C-alpha positions as CSV (number, residue, x, y, z in Angstrom):
1,M,-20.3,-38.4,-19.7
2,D,-17.9,-39.2,-16.9
3,E,-19.4,-38.9,-13.4
4,R,-16.3,-37.2,-12.2
5,S,-17.3,-34.2,-14.3
6,H,-20.7,-33.8,-12.5
7,D,-19.3,-31.4,-9.9
8,D,-17.8,-29.3,-12.7
9,L,-21.1,-29.3,-14.6
10,S,-23.0,-28.3,-11.4
11,R,-20.7,-25.3,-11.0
12,M,-20.9,-24.4,-14.6
13,Y,-24.7,-24.5,-14.5
14,Y,-24.7,-22.3,-11.4
15,M,-22.4,-19.7,-13.0
16,F,-24.2,-19.7,-16.3
17,S,-27.6,-19.3,-14.6
18,E,-26.3,-16.4,-12.4
19,A,-25.0,-14.7,-15.5
20,D,-28.2,-15.3,-17.5
21,L,-26.3,-17.4,-20.0
22,L,-28.2,-20.7,-19.9
23,G,-28.8,-20.4,-23.6
24,H,-25.1,-21.3,-24.2
25,L,-25.4,-24.3,-22.0
26,N,-28.6,-25.3,-23.7
27,D,-26.8,-25.1,-27.1
28,A,-23.8,-27.2,-25.8
29,L,-26.2,-29.9,-24.4
30,N,-28.0,-30.0,-27.7
31,S,-24.8,-30.4,-29.6
32,Y,-23.4,-33.1,-27.2
33,I,-26.6,-35.2,-27.4
34,R,-26.9,-35.0,-31.1
35,Q,-23.3,-35.7,-32.0
36,T,-22.9,-38.5,-29.4
37,G,-26.3,-40.0,-30.5
38,Q,-25.3,-40.0,-34.1
39,K,-22.0,-41.6,-33.3
40,I,-23.8,-44.3,-31.3
41,L,-26.3,-45.0,-34.1
42,K,-23.4,-45.3,-36.6
43,E,-20.9,-47.3,-34.5
44,D,-23.4,-49.1,-32.1
45,S,-20.7,-48.8,-29.4
46,L,-23.2,-48.1,-26.6
47,S,-26.9,-47.7,-26.6
48,L,-29.0,-44.5,-26.9
49,E,-30.7,-45.7,-23.7
50,E,-27.4,-45.5,-21.8
51,L,-26.7,-42.0,-23.2
52,K,-30.3,-41.0,-22.2
53,N,-29.8,-42.4,-18.7
54,S,-26.5,-40.4,-18.4
55,V,-28.2,-37.2,-19.6
56,D,-31.2,-37.8,-17.3
57,K,-28.8,-38.0,-14.3
58,I,-27.0,-34.8,-15.4
59,C,-30.3,-32.9,-15.7
60,L,-31.4,-34.1,-12.3
61,T,-28.1,-33.8,-10.3
62,C,-26.2,-31.0,-12.1
63,F,-28.7,-28.8,-13.8
64,S,-31.3,-28.6,-11.0
65,E,-33.9,-30.2,-13.3
66,D,-33.9,-27.0,-15.4
67,A,-37.1,-27.3,-17.6
68,S,-35.5,-25.6,-20.6
69,L,-32.5,-28.0,-20.6
70,E,-34.8,-31.0,-20.1
71,K,-36.9,-29.9,-23.0
72,T,-33.8,-29.7,-25.2
73,A,-32.7,-33.1,-24.2
74,K,-36.2,-34.5,-24.7
75,Q,-36.3,-33.1,-28.3
76,C,-32.8,-34.4,-29.1
77,F,-33.7,-37.9,-28.1
78,K,-37.0,-37.8,-29.9
79,D,-35.1,-36.7,-33.1
80,L,-32.7,-39.6,-32.6
81,G,-35.7,-42.0,-32.3
82,L,-35.8,-42.6,-28.6
83,A,-38.7,-41.9,-26.4
84,W,-38.3,-39.7,-23.3
85,E,-39.9,-40.6,-20.0
86,E,-41.5,-37.7,-18.1
87,T,-39.4,-36.5,-15.2
88,K,-40.7,-35.7,-11.8
89,T,-40.4,-32.0,-12.6
90,E,-42.4,-32.2,-15.8
91,S,-45.1,-34.2,-14.1
92,H,-45.2,-31.7,-11.3
93,D,-45.5,-28.8,-13.8
94,L,-48.3,-30.6,-15.6
95,D,-50.1,-31.1,-12.2
96,N,-49.7,-27.4,-11.4
97,D,-50.9,-26.4,-14.9
98,W,-54.0,-28.6,-14.5
99,K,-54.7,-27.2,-11.0
100,D,-54.3,-23.6,-12.3
101,S,-56.8,-24.2,-15.1
102,T,-59.5,-26.0,-13.0
103,I,-62.6,-24.1,-12.0
104,W,-64.0,-24.6,-8.5
105,L,-67.6,-25.6,-8.9
106,G,-68.2,-26.0,-5.1
């Protein structure tokens, strides 16, 4: 996706989140990744890794590291056969989950 559209995506994310419509954005992201990924696999025009890097950047800079959108992207890339590296947000959430579930034995 063209970096010039990142400002537009950021505005769109903000508007959809304010109107409680992120499900629509989630569906669009899912469709974009799957269709573009399938095209890449058929035509070998660019790598899935390049698409993943682009989506990573969009999730980080435009979508405020939204956990739901990152989960969708992660699942799409897994379905396309590409591993997904844990983001800072996911790592932080796991740390918090672990801290919340630990029992103080002091």
